[in-house]
mmCIF file of the N, C-alpha and C atoms, coordinates in Angstrom:
data_MODEL
# 
_entry.id   MODEL 
# 
loop_
_atom_site.group_PDB 
_atom_site.id 
_atom_site.type_symbol 
_atom_site.label_atom_id 
_atom_site.label_alt_id 
_atom_site.label_comp_id 
_atom_site.label_asym_id 
_atom_site.label_entity_id 
_atom_site.label_seq_id 
_atom_site.pdbx_PDB_ins_code 
_atom_site.Cartn_x 
_atom_site.Cartn_y 
_atom_site.Cartn_z 
_atom_site.occupancy 
_atom_site.B_iso_or_equiv 
_atom_site.pdbx_formal_charge 
_atom_site.auth_seq_id 
_atom_site.auth_comp_id 
_atom_site.auth_asym_id 
_atom_site.auth_atom_id 
_atom_site.pdbx_PDB_model_num 
ATOM 1   N N  . MET A 1 1  ? 0.687  -1.186 -0.344  1.00 0.00 ? 1  MET A N  1 
ATOM 2   C CA . MET A 1 1  ? 0.286  -0.330 -0.046  1.00 0.00 ? 1  MET A CA 1 
ATOM 3   C C  . MET A 1 1  ? 0.443  1.161  -0.052  1.00 0.00 ? 1  MET A C  1 
ATOM 4   N N  . GLU A 1 2  ? 0.545  2.248  -0.995  1.00 0.00 ? 2  GLU A N  1 
ATOM 5   C CA . GLU A 1 2  ? 1.189  3.181  -0.910  1.00 0.00 ? 2  GLU A CA 1 
ATOM 6   C C  . GLU A 1 2  ? 1.132  4.302  0.569   1.00 0.00 ? 2  GLU A C  1 
ATOM 7   N N  . LYS A 1 3  ? 1.841  5.162  0.922   1.00 0.00 ? 3  LYS A N  1 
ATOM 8   C CA . LYS A 1 3  ? 1.747  6.010  1.665   1.00 0.00 ? 3  LYS A CA 1 
ATOM 9   C C  . LYS A 1 3  ? 2.122  7.346  1.395   1.00 0.00 ? 3  LYS A C  1 
ATOM 10  N N  . ILE A 1 4  ? 1.972  8.598  1.685   1.00 0.00 ? 4  ILE A N  1 
ATOM 11  C CA . ILE A 1 4  ? 1.962  10.062 1.507   1.00 0.00 ? 4  ILE A CA 1 
ATOM 12  C C  . ILE A 1 4  ? 3.036  10.377 2.573   1.00 0.00 ? 4  ILE A C  1 
ATOM 13  N N  . ILE A 1 5  ? 4.178  10.820 2.264   1.00 0.00 ? 5  ILE A N  1 
ATOM 14  C CA . ILE A 1 5  ? 4.898  11.815 3.222   1.00 0.00 ? 5  ILE A CA 1 
ATOM 15  C C  . ILE A 1 5  ? 4.663  13.428 2.481   1.00 0.00 ? 5  ILE A C  1 
ATOM 16  N N  . ASN A 1 6  ? 4.539  14.511 3.043   1.00 0.00 ? 6  ASN A N  1 
ATOM 17  C CA . ASN A 1 6  ? 4.178  15.909 2.776   1.00 0.00 ? 6  ASN A CA 1 
ATOM 18  C C  . ASN A 1 6  ? 5.732  16.145 2.943   1.00 0.00 ? 6  ASN A C  1 
ATOM 19  N N  . LEU A 1 7  ? 6.569  16.728 1.955   1.00 0.00 ? 7  LEU A N  1 
ATOM 20  C CA . LEU A 1 7  ? 7.467  17.206 1.751   1.00 0.00 ? 7  LEU A CA 1 
ATOM 21  C C  . LEU A 1 7  ? 7.878  18.745 1.761   1.00 0.00 ? 7  LEU A C  1 
ATOM 22  N N  . HIS A 1 8  ? 8.435  19.311 2.476   1.00 0.00 ? 8  HIS A N  1 
ATOM 23  C CA . HIS A 1 8  ? 8.752  20.895 2.293   1.00 0.00 ? 8  HIS A CA 1 
ATOM 24  C C  . HIS A 1 8  ? 10.197 21.010 1.466   1.00 0.00 ? 8  HIS A C  1 
ATOM 25  N N  . ILE A 1 9  ? 10.067 21.761 0.241   1.00 0.00 ? 9  ILE A N  1 
ATOM 26  C CA . ILE A 1 9  ? 11.418 21.908 -0.534  1.00 0.00 ? 9  ILE A CA 1 
ATOM 27  C C  . ILE A 1 9  ? 11.511 23.506 -0.391  1.00 0.00 ? 9  ILE A C  1 
ATOM 28  N N  . GLU A 1 10 ? 12.825 23.655 -0.197  1.00 0.00 ? 10 GLU A N  1 
ATOM 29  C CA . GLU A 1 10 ? 13.065 25.028 -0.310  1.00 0.00 ? 10 GLU A CA 1 
ATOM 30  C C  . GLU A 1 10 ? 14.823 25.523 -1.018  1.00 0.00 ? 10 GLU A C  1 
ATOM 31  N N  . LYS A 1 11 ? 14.882 26.213 -1.826  1.00 0.00 ? 11 LYS A N  1 
ATOM 32  C CA . LYS A 1 11 ? 16.042 26.396 -2.697  1.00 0.00 ? 11 LYS A CA 1 
ATOM 33  C C  . LYS A 1 11 ? 17.025 27.325 -2.110  1.00 0.00 ? 11 LYS A C  1 
ATOM 34  N N  . LEU A 1 12 ? 18.155 26.567 -1.622  1.00 0.00 ? 12 LEU A N  1 
ATOM 35  C CA . LEU A 1 12 ? 19.125 27.428 -0.770  1.00 0.00 ? 12 LEU A CA 1 
ATOM 36  C C  . LEU A 1 12 ? 19.889 28.270 -1.542  1.00 0.00 ? 12 LEU A C  1 
ATOM 37  N N  . PRO A 1 13 ? 20.553 29.315 -0.958  1.00 0.00 ? 13 PRO A N  1 
ATOM 38  C CA . PRO A 1 13 ? 21.104 30.382 -1.530  1.00 0.00 ? 13 PRO A CA 1 
ATOM 39  C C  . PRO A 1 13 ? 22.172 29.810 -2.085  1.00 0.00 ? 13 PRO A C  1 
ATOM 40  N N  . GLU A 1 14 ? 22.801 28.590 -2.259  1.00 0.00 ? 14 GLU A N  1 
ATOM 41  C CA . GLU A 1 14 ? 24.057 27.768 -2.934  1.00 0.00 ? 14 GLU A CA 1 
ATOM 42  C C  . GLU A 1 14 ? 23.301 27.369 -4.225  1.00 0.00 ? 14 GLU A C  1 
ATOM 43  N N  . GLY A 1 15 ? 22.457 27.258 -4.395  1.00 0.00 ? 15 GLY A N  1 
ATOM 44  C CA . GLY A 1 15 ? 21.414 26.825 -5.244  1.00 0.00 ? 15 GLY A CA 1 
ATOM 45  C C  . GLY A 1 15 ? 20.951 25.423 -5.435  1.00 0.00 ? 15 GLY A C  1 
ATOM 46  N N  . TYR A 1 16 ? 21.428 24.838 -4.066  1.00 0.00 ? 16 TYR A N  1 
ATOM 47  C CA . TYR A 1 16 ? 20.659 23.219 -4.196  1.00 0.00 ? 16 TYR A CA 1 
ATOM 48  C C  . TYR A 1 16 ? 19.087 23.690 -3.478  1.00 0.00 ? 16 TYR A C  1 
ATOM 49  N N  . TYR A 1 17 ? 18.715 22.292 -3.674  1.00 0.00 ? 17 TYR A N  1 
ATOM 50  C CA . TYR A 1 17 ? 16.938 22.016 -3.273  1.00 0.00 ? 17 TYR A CA 1 
ATOM 51  C C  . TYR A 1 17 ? 17.417 21.023 -1.657  1.00 0.00 ? 17 TYR A C  1 
ATOM 52  N N  . LEU A 1 18 ? 16.397 21.849 -0.639  1.00 0.00 ? 18 LEU A N  1 
ATOM 53  C CA . LEU A 1 18 ? 16.645 20.916 0.490   1.00 0.00 ? 18 LEU A CA 1 
ATOM 54  C C  . LEU A 1 18 ? 15.253 20.508 0.770   1.00 0.00 ? 18 LEU A C  1 
ATOM 55  N N  . ALA A 1 19 ? 15.143 19.220 0.901   1.00 0.00 ? 19 ALA A N  1 
ATOM 56  C CA . ALA A 1 19 ? 13.807 18.392 1.470   1.00 0.00 ? 19 ALA A CA 1 
ATOM 57  C C  . ALA A 1 19 ? 13.849 18.337 3.073   1.00 0.00 ? 19 ALA A C  1 
ATOM 58  N N  . THR A 1 20 ? 12.590 18.395 3.640   1.00 0.00 ? 20 THR A N  1 
ATOM 59  C CA . THR A 1 20 ? 12.560 18.175 5.181   1.00 0.00 ? 20 THR A CA 1 
ATOM 60  C C  . THR A 1 20 ? 10.821 17.556 5.267   1.00 0.00 ? 20 THR A C  1 
ATOM 61  N N  . THR A 1 21 ? 10.589 16.885 6.407   1.00 0.00 ? 21 THR A N  1 
ATOM 62  C CA . THR A 1 21 ? 9.486  16.415 6.544   1.00 0.00 ? 21 THR A CA 1 
ATOM 63  C C  . THR A 1 21 ? 8.751  16.362 7.625   1.00 0.00 ? 21 THR A C  1 
ATOM 64  N N  . ASP A 1 22 ? 7.471  16.779 8.628   1.00 0.00 ? 22 ASP A N  1 
ATOM 65  C CA . ASP A 1 22 ? 7.515  16.750 9.824   1.00 0.00 ? 22 ASP A CA 1 
ATOM 66  C C  . ASP A 1 22 ? 6.512  15.018 9.830   1.00 0.00 ? 22 ASP A C  1 
ATOM 67  N N  . ASP A 1 23 ? 6.646  14.669 8.803   1.00 0.00 ? 23 ASP A N  1 
ATOM 68  C CA . ASP A 1 23 ? 5.994  13.192 8.529   1.00 0.00 ? 23 ASP A CA 1 
ATOM 69  C C  . ASP A 1 23 ? 7.054  12.150 9.061   1.00 0.00 ? 23 ASP A C  1 
ATOM 70  N N  . LEU A 1 24 ? 7.860  12.177 8.859   1.00 0.00 ? 24 LEU A N  1 
ATOM 71  C CA . LEU A 1 24 ? 8.985  10.957 9.162   1.00 0.00 ? 24 LEU A CA 1 
ATOM 72  C C  . LEU A 1 24 ? 9.950  11.723 9.600   1.00 0.00 ? 24 LEU A C  1 
ATOM 73  N N  . GLN A 1 25 ? 10.621 11.293 10.708  1.00 0.00 ? 25 GLN A N  1 
ATOM 74  C CA . GLN A 1 25 ? 11.739 11.890 11.518  1.00 0.00 ? 25 GLN A CA 1 
ATOM 75  C C  . GLN A 1 25 ? 12.945 11.575 11.056  1.00 0.00 ? 25 GLN A C  1 
ATOM 76  N N  . GLY A 1 26 ? 14.185 12.340 10.787  1.00 0.00 ? 26 GLY A N  1 
ATOM 77  C CA . GLY A 1 26 ? 15.672 12.207 10.189  1.00 0.00 ? 26 GLY A CA 1 
ATOM 78  C C  . GLY A 1 26 ? 15.187 12.303 8.742   1.00 0.00 ? 26 GLY A C  1 
ATOM 79  N N  . LEU A 1 27 ? 14.156 12.559 7.850   1.00 0.00 ? 27 LEU A N  1 
ATOM 80  C CA . LEU A 1 27 ? 14.669 12.585 6.422   1.00 0.00 ? 27 LEU A CA 1 
ATOM 81  C C  . LEU A 1 27 ? 14.563 14.039 6.537   1.00 0.00 ? 27 LEU A C  1 
ATOM 82  N N  . VAL A 1 28 ? 15.973 14.542 5.869   1.00 0.00 ? 28 VAL A N  1 
ATOM 83  C CA . VAL A 1 28 ? 16.421 15.791 5.478   1.00 0.00 ? 28 VAL A CA 1 
ATOM 84  C C  . VAL A 1 28 ? 17.252 15.268 4.444   1.00 0.00 ? 28 VAL A C  1 
ATOM 85  N N  . VAL A 1 29 ? 17.435 16.146 3.363   1.00 0.00 ? 29 VAL A N  1 
ATOM 86  C CA . VAL A 1 29 ? 18.160 15.547 2.188   1.00 0.00 ? 29 VAL A CA 1 
ATOM 87  C C  . VAL A 1 29 ? 18.161 16.904 1.208   1.00 0.00 ? 29 VAL A C  1 
ATOM 88  N N  . GLN A 1 30 ? 19.095 17.084 0.259   1.00 0.00 ? 30 GLN A N  1 
ATOM 89  C CA . GLN A 1 30 ? 19.656 18.278 -0.731  1.00 0.00 ? 30 GLN A CA 1 
ATOM 90  C C  . GLN A 1 30 ? 20.083 17.961 -1.901  1.00 0.00 ? 30 GLN A C  1 
ATOM 91  N N  . GLY A 1 31 ? 19.806 18.572 -3.024  1.00 0.00 ? 31 GLY A N  1 
ATOM 92  C CA . GLY A 1 31 ? 19.879 17.871 -4.491  1.00 0.00 ? 31 GLY A CA 1 
ATOM 93  C C  . GLY A 1 31 ? 20.096 18.760 -5.159  1.00 0.00 ? 31 GLY A C  1 
ATOM 94  N N  . LYS A 1 32 ? 20.598 18.794 -6.503  1.00 0.00 ? 32 LYS A N  1 
ATOM 95  C CA . LYS A 1 32 ? 21.125 19.974 -7.347  1.00 0.00 ? 32 LYS A CA 1 
ATOM 96  C C  . LYS A 1 32 ? 19.764 20.460 -8.079  1.00 0.00 ? 32 LYS A C  1 
ATOM 97  N N  . THR A 1 33 ? 18.704 19.532 -8.360  1.00 0.00 ? 33 THR A N  1 
ATOM 98  C CA . THR A 1 33 ? 17.347 19.747 -8.943  1.00 0.00 ? 33 THR A CA 1 
ATOM 99  C C  . THR A 1 33 ? 16.256 19.412 -7.890  1.00 0.00 ? 33 THR A C  1 
ATOM 100 N N  . ILE A 1 34 ? 14.998 19.520 -8.127  1.00 0.00 ? 34 ILE A N  1 
ATOM 101 C CA . ILE A 1 34 ? 13.858 19.120 -7.586  1.00 0.00 ? 34 ILE A CA 1 
ATOM 102 C C  . ILE A 1 34 ? 14.015 17.971 -8.076  1.00 0.00 ? 34 ILE A C  1 
ATOM 103 N N  . ALA A 1 35 ? 13.815 17.110 -9.146  1.00 0.00 ? 35 ALA A N  1 
ATOM 104 C CA . ALA A 1 35 ? 13.706 15.993 -9.576  1.00 0.00 ? 35 ALA A CA 1 
ATOM 105 C C  . ALA A 1 35 ? 14.852 15.466 -8.388  1.00 0.00 ? 35 ALA A C  1 
ATOM 106 N N  . GLU A 1 36 ? 15.719 15.344 -8.560  1.00 0.00 ? 36 GLU A N  1 
ATOM 107 C CA . GLU A 1 36 ? 17.026 14.755 -7.903  1.00 0.00 ? 36 GLU A CA 1 
ATOM 108 C C  . GLU A 1 36 ? 16.943 14.771 -6.215  1.00 0.00 ? 36 GLU A C  1 
ATOM 109 N N  . THR A 1 37 ? 16.417 15.698 -5.887  1.00 0.00 ? 37 THR A N  1 
ATOM 110 C CA . THR A 1 37 ? 16.049 15.766 -4.419  1.00 0.00 ? 37 THR A CA 1 
ATOM 111 C C  . THR A 1 37 ? 15.034 14.729 -3.975  1.00 0.00 ? 37 THR A C  1 
ATOM 112 N N  . LEU A 1 38 ? 13.797 14.759 -5.094  1.00 0.00 ? 38 LEU A N  1 
ATOM 113 C CA . LEU A 1 38 ? 12.347 14.030 -4.704  1.00 0.00 ? 38 LEU A CA 1 
ATOM 114 C C  . LEU A 1 38 ? 13.053 12.509 -4.709  1.00 0.00 ? 38 LEU A C  1 
ATOM 115 N N  . GLU A 1 39 ? 13.885 12.106 -5.706  1.00 0.00 ? 39 GLU A N  1 
ATOM 116 C CA . GLU A 1 39 ? 14.902 10.878 -5.769  1.00 0.00 ? 39 GLU A CA 1 
ATOM 117 C C  . GLU A 1 39 ? 15.213 10.381 -4.755  1.00 0.00 ? 39 GLU A C  1 
ATOM 118 N N  . ILE A 1 40 ? 15.851 11.424 -4.302  1.00 0.00 ? 40 ILE A N  1 
ATOM 119 C CA . ILE A 1 40 ? 17.057 11.196 -2.613  1.00 0.00 ? 40 ILE A CA 1 
ATOM 120 C C  . ILE A 1 40 ? 16.069 10.495 -1.611  1.00 0.00 ? 40 ILE A C  1 
ATOM 121 N N  . ALA A 1 41 ? 15.244 11.837 -1.605  1.00 0.00 ? 41 ALA A N  1 
ATOM 122 C CA . ALA A 1 41 ? 14.057 11.741 -0.440  1.00 0.00 ? 41 ALA A CA 1 
ATOM 123 C C  . ALA A 1 41 ? 13.326 10.432 -0.545  1.00 0.00 ? 41 ALA A C  1 
ATOM 124 N N  . ARG A 1 42 ? 12.969 9.858  -1.612  1.00 0.00 ? 42 ARG A N  1 
ATOM 125 C CA . ARG A 1 42 ? 12.090 8.759  -1.836  1.00 0.00 ? 42 ARG A CA 1 
ATOM 126 C C  . ARG A 1 42 ? 13.182 7.559  -1.194  1.00 0.00 ? 42 ARG A C  1 
ATOM 127 N N  . ASP A 1 43 ? 14.195 7.486  -1.540  1.00 0.00 ? 43 ASP A N  1 
ATOM 128 C CA . ASP A 1 43 ? 15.215 6.440  -0.948  1.00 0.00 ? 43 ASP A CA 1 
ATOM 129 C C  . ASP A 1 43 ? 15.584 6.619  0.345   1.00 0.00 ? 43 ASP A C  1 
ATOM 130 N N  . VAL A 1 44 ? 16.048 7.535  0.773   1.00 0.00 ? 44 VAL A N  1 
ATOM 131 C CA . VAL A 1 44 ? 15.986 8.349  2.291   1.00 0.00 ? 44 VAL A CA 1 
ATOM 132 C C  . VAL A 1 44 ? 14.470 7.808  3.196   1.00 0.00 ? 44 VAL A C  1 
ATOM 133 N N  . ALA A 1 45 ? 13.528 7.798  2.471   1.00 0.00 ? 45 ALA A N  1 
ATOM 134 C CA . ALA A 1 45 ? 12.525 7.316  3.332   1.00 0.00 ? 45 ALA A CA 1 
ATOM 135 C C  . ALA A 1 45 ? 12.124 5.758  3.250   1.00 0.00 ? 45 ALA A C  1 
ATOM 136 N N  . HIS A 1 46 ? 12.869 5.253  2.249   1.00 0.00 ? 46 HIS A N  1 
ATOM 137 C CA . HIS A 1 46 ? 12.438 3.837  2.048   1.00 0.00 ? 46 HIS A CA 1 
ATOM 138 C C  . HIS A 1 46 ? 13.417 3.034  3.265   1.00 0.00 ? 46 HIS A C  1 
ATOM 139 N N  . LYS A 1 47 ? 14.126 3.959  3.246   1.00 0.00 ? 47 LYS A N  1 
ATOM 140 C CA . LYS A 1 47 ? 15.466 3.219  4.214   1.00 0.00 ? 47 LYS A CA 1 
ATOM 141 C C  . LYS A 1 47 ? 15.146 3.376  5.848   1.00 0.00 ? 47 LYS A C  1 
ATOM 142 N N  . LEU A 1 48 ? 14.764 4.891  6.018   1.00 0.00 ? 48 LEU A N  1 
ATOM 143 C CA . LEU A 1 48 ? 14.201 4.645  7.319   1.00 0.00 ? 48 LEU A CA 1 
ATOM 144 C C  . LEU A 1 48 ? 12.805 4.408  7.797   1.00 0.00 ? 48 LEU A C  1 
ATOM 145 N N  . ILE A 1 49 ? 12.198 3.847  6.782   1.00 0.00 ? 49 ILE A N  1 
ATOM 146 C CA . ILE A 1 49 ? 11.125 2.754  7.235   1.00 0.00 ? 49 ILE A CA 1 
ATOM 147 C C  . ILE A 1 49 ? 11.360 2.034  7.428   1.00 0.00 ? 49 ILE A C  1 
ATOM 148 N N  . GLU A 1 50 ? 12.536 1.082  7.146   1.00 0.00 ? 50 GLU A N  1 
ATOM 149 C CA . GLU A 1 50 ? 12.748 -0.046 6.919   1.00 0.00 ? 50 GLU A CA 1 
ATOM 150 C C  . GLU A 1 50 ? 13.339 -0.248 8.555   1.00 0.00 ? 50 GLU A C  1 
ATOM 151 N N  . SER A 1 51 ? 13.756 0.773  8.637   1.00 0.00 ? 51 SER A N  1 
ATOM 152 C CA . SER A 1 51 ? 14.506 0.589  9.879   1.00 0.00 ? 51 SER A CA 1 
ATOM 153 C C  . SER A 1 51 ? 14.040 1.211  11.203  1.00 0.00 ? 51 SER A C  1 
ATOM 154 N N  . GLN A 1 52 ? 12.752 1.483  11.280  1.00 0.00 ? 52 GLN A N  1 
ATOM 155 C CA . GLN A 1 52 ? 12.140 2.137  12.462  1.00 0.00 ? 52 GLN A CA 1 
ATOM 156 C C  . GLN A 1 52 ? 10.593 1.105  12.231  1.00 0.00 ? 52 GLN A C  1 
ATOM 157 N N  . VAL A 1 53 ? 10.364 0.750  13.590  1.00 0.00 ? 53 VAL A N  1 
ATOM 158 C CA . VAL A 1 53 ? 9.531  -0.103 13.761  1.00 0.00 ? 53 VAL A CA 1 
ATOM 159 C C  . VAL A 1 53 ? 7.991  0.561  14.032  1.00 0.00 ? 53 VAL A C  1 
ATOM 160 N N  . ASN A 1 54 ? 7.881  1.557  14.754  1.00 0.00 ? 54 ASN A N  1 
ATOM 161 C CA . ASN A 1 54 ? 6.152  2.159  14.969  1.00 0.00 ? 54 ASN A CA 1 
ATOM 162 C C  . ASN A 1 54 ? 6.053  3.348  14.239  1.00 0.00 ? 54 ASN A C  1 
ATOM 163 N N  . ILE A 1 55 ? 6.096  3.279  12.518  1.00 0.00 ? 55 ILE A N  1 
ATOM 164 C CA . ILE A 1 55 ? 5.889  4.704  11.968  1.00 0.00 ? 55 ILE A CA 1 
ATOM 165 C C  . ILE A 1 55 ? 4.385  4.612  11.437  1.00 0.00 ? 55 ILE A C  1 
ATOM 166 N N  . THR A 1 56 ? 3.585  5.785  11.644  1.00 0.00 ? 56 THR A N  1 
ATOM 167 C CA . THR A 1 56 ? 2.523  6.145  11.031  1.00 0.00 ? 56 THR A CA 1 
ATOM 168 C C  . THR A 1 56 ? 2.394  6.879  10.152  1.00 0.00 ? 56 THR A C  1 
ATOM 169 N N  . LEU A 1 57 ? 2.043  6.409  8.698   1.00 0.00 ? 57 LEU A N  1 
ATOM 170 C CA . LEU A 1 57 ? 1.951  7.695  7.752   1.00 0.00 ? 57 LEU A CA 1 
ATOM 171 C C  . LEU A 1 57 ? 0.630  7.649  7.161   1.00 0.00 ? 57 LEU A C  1 
ATOM 172 N N  . ASN A 1 58 ? 0.237  8.520  6.286   1.00 0.00 ? 58 ASN A N  1 
ATOM 173 C CA . ASN A 1 58 ? -0.978 8.620  5.948   1.00 0.00 ? 58 ASN A CA 1 
ATOM 174 C C  . ASN A 1 58 ? -1.161 7.723  4.580   1.00 0.00 ? 58 ASN A C  1 
ATOM 175 N N  . PRO A 1 59 ? -2.253 7.005  4.457   1.00 0.00 ? 59 PRO A N  1 
ATOM 176 C CA . PRO A 1 59 ? -2.610 6.248  3.163   1.00 0.00 ? 59 PRO A CA 1 
ATOM 177 C C  . PRO A 1 59 ? -2.853 7.213  1.872   1.00 0.00 ? 59 PRO A C  1 
ATOM 178 N N  . VAL A 1 60 ? -2.940 6.835  0.785   1.00 0.00 ? 60 VAL A N  1 
ATOM 179 C CA . VAL A 1 60 ? -2.909 7.618  0.049   1.00 0.00 ? 60 VAL A CA 1 
ATOM 180 C C  . VAL A 1 60 ? -4.254 7.591  -0.413  1.00 0.00 ? 60 VAL A C  1 
ATOM 181 N N  . ALA A 1 61 ? -4.913 8.958  -0.267  1.00 0.00 ? 61 ALA A N  1 
ATOM 182 C CA . ALA A 1 61 ? -6.216 9.069  -0.721  1.00 0.00 ? 61 ALA A CA 1 
ATOM 183 C C  . ALA A 1 61 ? -6.486 8.521  -2.283  1.00 0.00 ? 61 ALA A C  1 
ATOM 184 N N  . ASP A 1 62 ? -8.061 8.714  -2.321  1.00 0.00 ? 62 ASP A N  1 
ATOM 185 C CA . ASP A 1 62 ? -8.837 8.293  -3.815  1.00 0.00 ? 62 ASP A CA 1 
ATOM 186 C C  . ASP A 1 62 ? -8.251 9.635  -4.865  1.00 0.00 ? 62 ASP A C  1 
ATOM 187 N N  . SER A 1 63 ? -8.089 10.744 -4.080  1.00 0.00 ? 63 SER A N  1 
ATOM 188 C CA . SER A 1 63 ? -8.021 12.013 -4.733  1.00 0.00 ? 63 SER A CA 1 
ATOM 189 C C  . SER A 1 63 ? -7.068 13.001 -4.200  1.00 0.00 ? 63 SER A C  1 
ATOM 190 N N  . PHE A 1 64 ? -6.007 13.659 -4.584  1.00 0.00 ? 64 PHE A N  1 
ATOM 191 C CA . PHE A 1 64 ? -5.136 14.807 -3.774  1.00 0.00 ? 64 PHE A CA 1 
ATOM 192 C C  . PHE A 1 64 ? -4.643 15.524 -4.687  1.00 0.00 ? 64 PHE A C  1 
ATOM 193 N N  . ASP A 1 65 ? -4.079 16.553 -4.337  1.00 0.00 ? 65 ASP A N  1 
ATOM 194 C CA . ASP A 1 65 ? -3.601 17.330 -5.163  1.00 0.00 ? 65 ASP A CA 1 
ATOM 195 C C  . ASP A 1 65 ? -2.194 17.445 -5.306  1.00 0.00 ? 65 ASP A C  1 
ATOM 196 N N  . TYR A 1 66 ? -1.343 17.270 -6.665  1.00 0.00 ? 66 TYR A N  1 
ATOM 197 C CA . TYR A 1 66 ? 0.413  16.995 -6.614  1.00 0.00 ? 66 TYR A CA 1 
ATOM 198 C C  . TYR A 1 66 ? 0.467  18.145 -7.545  1.00 0.00 ? 66 TYR A C  1 
ATOM 199 N N  . PRO A 1 67 ? 1.294  19.060 -6.937  1.00 0.00 ? 67 PRO A N  1 
ATOM 200 C CA . PRO A 1 67 ? 2.269  19.982 -8.107  1.00 0.00 ? 67 PRO A CA 1 
ATOM 201 C C  . PRO A 1 67 ? 2.991  19.688 -8.667  1.00 0.00 ? 67 PRO A C  1 
ATOM 202 N N  . LEU A 1 68 ? 2.767  19.645 -10.371 1.00 0.00 ? 68 LEU A N  1 
ATOM 203 C CA . LEU A 1 68 ? 3.316  19.355 -11.247 1.00 0.00 ? 68 LEU A CA 1 
ATOM 204 C C  . LEU A 1 68 ? 4.583  20.396 -11.762 1.00 0.00 ? 68 LEU A C  1 
ATOM 205 N N  . VAL A 1 69 ? 5.654  20.209 -11.164 1.00 0.00 ? 69 VAL A N  1 
ATOM 206 C CA . VAL A 1 69 ? 7.015  21.034 -12.046 1.00 0.00 ? 69 VAL A CA 1 
ATOM 207 C C  . VAL A 1 69 ? 7.777  20.837 -13.354 1.00 0.00 ? 69 VAL A C  1 
ATOM 208 N N  . ILE A 1 70 ? 7.391  21.654 -13.910 1.00 0.00 ? 70 ILE A N  1 
ATOM 209 C CA . ILE A 1 70 ? 7.890  21.704 -15.571 1.00 0.00 ? 70 ILE A CA 1 
ATOM 210 C C  . ILE A 1 70 ? 9.109  22.583 -15.710 1.00 0.00 ? 70 ILE A C  1 
ATOM 211 N N  . GLY A 1 71 ? 10.137 22.282 -16.306 1.00 0.00 ? 71 GLY A N  1 
ATOM 212 C CA . GLY A 1 71 ? 11.746 22.761 -16.576 1.00 0.00 ? 71 GLY A CA 1 
ATOM 213 C C  . GLY A 1 71 ? 11.280 23.762 -17.771 1.00 0.00 ? 71 GLY A C  1 
ATOM 214 N N  . GLN A 1 72 ? 11.638 24.818 -18.183 1.00 0.00 ? 72 GLN A N  1 
ATOM 215 C CA . GLN A 1 72 ? 11.902 25.585 -19.151 1.00 0.00 ? 72 GLN A CA 1 
ATOM 216 C C  . GLN A 1 72 ? 13.145 25.525 -19.855 1.00 0.00 ? 72 GLN A C  1 
# 
């Protein structure tokens, strides 16, 4: 079953993107692009979930909003 983790992403002055969340303790990642940051966050989330026993995440609802980021 898929679960949702709400990420907060901000662009750092150095040009990198930083992703954090209140949903999963310890998830703090950065990448050169938003896509890279999301990929790293997904990998780290999987590892954190595997290493922790009592994690409660929200299930994916039948409908939800998703911001689609498009580069030009």
